[in-house]
SEMI-382356 format. One line per field, with one value per residue (C-alpha): residue in one letter; chain; residue number from 1; x, y, z. Coordinates in steps of 0.25 Angstrom, whole numbers, plus 5000, padded with zeros to 4 digits. Example, Ala and Ser with C-alpha at 12.3 -4.5 7.8 and 13.67 -1.06 7.14 Angstrom:
<nodes>
resn = [A_S]
chain = [A_A]
resi = [1_2]
px = [5049_5055]
py = [4982_4996]
pz = [5031_5029]
</nodes>
This chain:
<nodes>
resn = [X_X_X_X_X_X_X_X_X_X_X_X_X_X_X_X_X_X_X_X_X_X_X_X_X_X_X_X_X_X_X_X_X_X_X_X_X_X_X_X_X_X_X_X_X_X_X_X_X_X_X_X_X_X_X_X_X_X_X_X_X_X_X_X_X_X_X_X_X_X_X_X_X_X_X_X_X_X_X_X_X_X_X_X_X_X_X_X_X_X_X_X_X_X_X_X_X_X_X_X_X_X_X_X_X_X_X_X_X_X_X_X_X_X_X_X_X_X_X_X_X_X_X_X_X_X_X_X_X_X_X_X_X_X_X_X_X_X_X_X_X_X_X_X_X]
chain = [A_A_A_A_A_A_A_A_A_A_A_A_A_A_A_A_A_A_A_A_A_A_A_A_A_A_A_A_A_A_A_A_A_A_A_A_A_A_A_A_A_A_A_A_A_A_A_A_A_A_A_A_A_A_A_A_A_A_A_A_A_A_A_A_A_A_A_A_A_A_A_A_A_A_A_A_A_A_A_A_A_A_A_A_A_A_A_A_A_A_A_A_A_A_A_A_A_A_A_A_A_A_A_A_A_A_A_A_A_A_A_A_A_A_A_A_A_A_A_A_A_A_A_A_A_A_A_A_A_A_A_A_A_A_A_A_A_A_A_A_A_A_A_A_A]
resi = [1_2_3_4_5_6_7_8_9_10_11_12_13_14_15_16_17_18_19_20_21_22_23_24_25_26_27_28_29_30_31_32_33_34_35_36_37_38_39_40_41_42_43_44_45_46_47_48_49_50_51_52_53_54_55_56_57_58_59_60_61_62_63_64_65_66_67_68_69_70_71_72_73_74_75_76_77_78_79_80_81_82_83_84_85_86_87_88_89_90_91_92_93_94_95_96_97_98_99_100_101_102_103_104_105_106_107_108_109_110_111_112_113_114_115_116_117_118_119_120_121_122_123_124_125_126_127_128_129_130_131_132_133_134_135_136_137_138_139_140_141_142_143_144_145]
px = [5063_5049_5043_5047_5040_5027_5028_5042_5023_5019_5024_5027_5016_5012_5014_5005_4993_4995_4992_5004_5007_5005_5015_5010_5006_4998_4984_4973_4970_4954_4947_4934_4923_4914_4925_4940_4943_4953_4950_4959_4963_4962_4968_4977_4978_4966_4958_4960_4964_4964_4968_4980_4988_5000_5010_5018_5030_5037_5049_5038_5038_5024_5021_5008_5002_4989_4982_4975_4963_4969_4980_4989_4996_5005_5014_5024_5034_5038_5051_5042_5044_5031_5029_5016_5011_5001_4996_4992_4987_4996_4994_4988_4998_4996_5008_5014_5020_5028_5030_5044_5048_5049_5040_5030_5030_5018_5013_5004_4993_4986_4971_4967_4964_4953_4960_4964_4977_4984_4998_5005_5017_5029_5034_5046_5038_5038_5025_5018_5004_4995_4986_4976_4980_4970_4969_4978_4990_4985_4998_4995_5002_5009_5004_5017_5025]
py = [4989_4985_4981_4995_5002_4997_4996_4999_4990_5006_5039_5046_5048_5061_5057_5044_5054_5055_5044_5036_5029_5015_5007_5005_4992_4992_4990_5001_5002_5006_5009_5004_5012_5009_5011_5015_5001_4998_4986_4976_4960_4958_4955_4969_4983_4985_4977_4986_4999_5011_5012_5012_5000_4995_4987_4978_4972_4959_4965_4974_4986_4993_5003_5012_5012_5019_5014_5026_5025_5024_5013_5022_5021_5029_5023_5025_5014_5009_5018_5030_5031_5036_5030_5028_5025_5017_5003_4993_4978_4970_4954_4954_4962_4975_4984_4997_5008_5018_5032_5033_5020_5013_4999_4994_4984_4972_4965_4952_4955_4945_4945_4956_4950_4953_4964_4970_4965_4959_4954_4958_4951_4960_4955_4951_4942_4951_4951_4962_4964_4976_4982_4991_5003_5015_5028_5036_5027_5032_5037_5051_5062_5071_5085_5092_5084]
pz = [4999_4992_5006_5011_4999_5003_5017_5016_5012_5000_4988_5000_5007_5001_4987_4992_4990_4975_4966_4961_4949_4948_4937_4924_4925_4939_4937_4941_4955_4956_4968_4970_4966_4978_4989_4992_4993_4982_4972_4967_4969_4984_4994_4993_4998_4989_4997_5010_5004_5006_5020_5030_5033_5041_5033_5042_5036_5039_5046_5055_5049_5046_5037_5035_5022_5017_5005_4998_4987_4974_4977_4983_4997_5006_5016_5028_5030_5044_5043_5039_5025_5017_5003_4995_4980_4973_4975_4963_4961_4953_4950_4964_4972_4979_4973_4978_4970_4979_4974_4971_4971_4957_4955_4964_4975_4976_4987_4988_4998_5007_5010_5020_5033_5042_5051_5037_5037_5025_5021_5009_5003_4996_4982_4991_5000_5013_5020_5027_5034_5030_5041_5041_5049_5055_5047_5056_5050_5036_5028_5022_5016_5023_5019_5023_5013]
</nodes>
């Protein structure tokens, strides 16, 4: 379930446009004053965010995730389920808080490769590959909902 939460690895797409609340013990995430690139301990999403990505799970499922400025995300799981929420860094891990789901799920991110991809390992040891996706794959809120 935790892997499912992130991509399935992580608010409904409409709710992801609003700033979600991180847990009280989550460190503040700050955007760099000189650009939209997020600051924090590299590697991780903060080294490549904001942007659009695909997340390929070990079982072959592929999710689409958009990391927004301000450490928020919108995601469409391989099965079409939309989610979203906030991201924070804790103990060198990238943690996702999914709106409507209690708690958070953290991942250990590998270094960003030349092609922009990186591997990320869940708390349960499941490894996924995150790759940049074209802008037309952005996960956006549906104005009709």
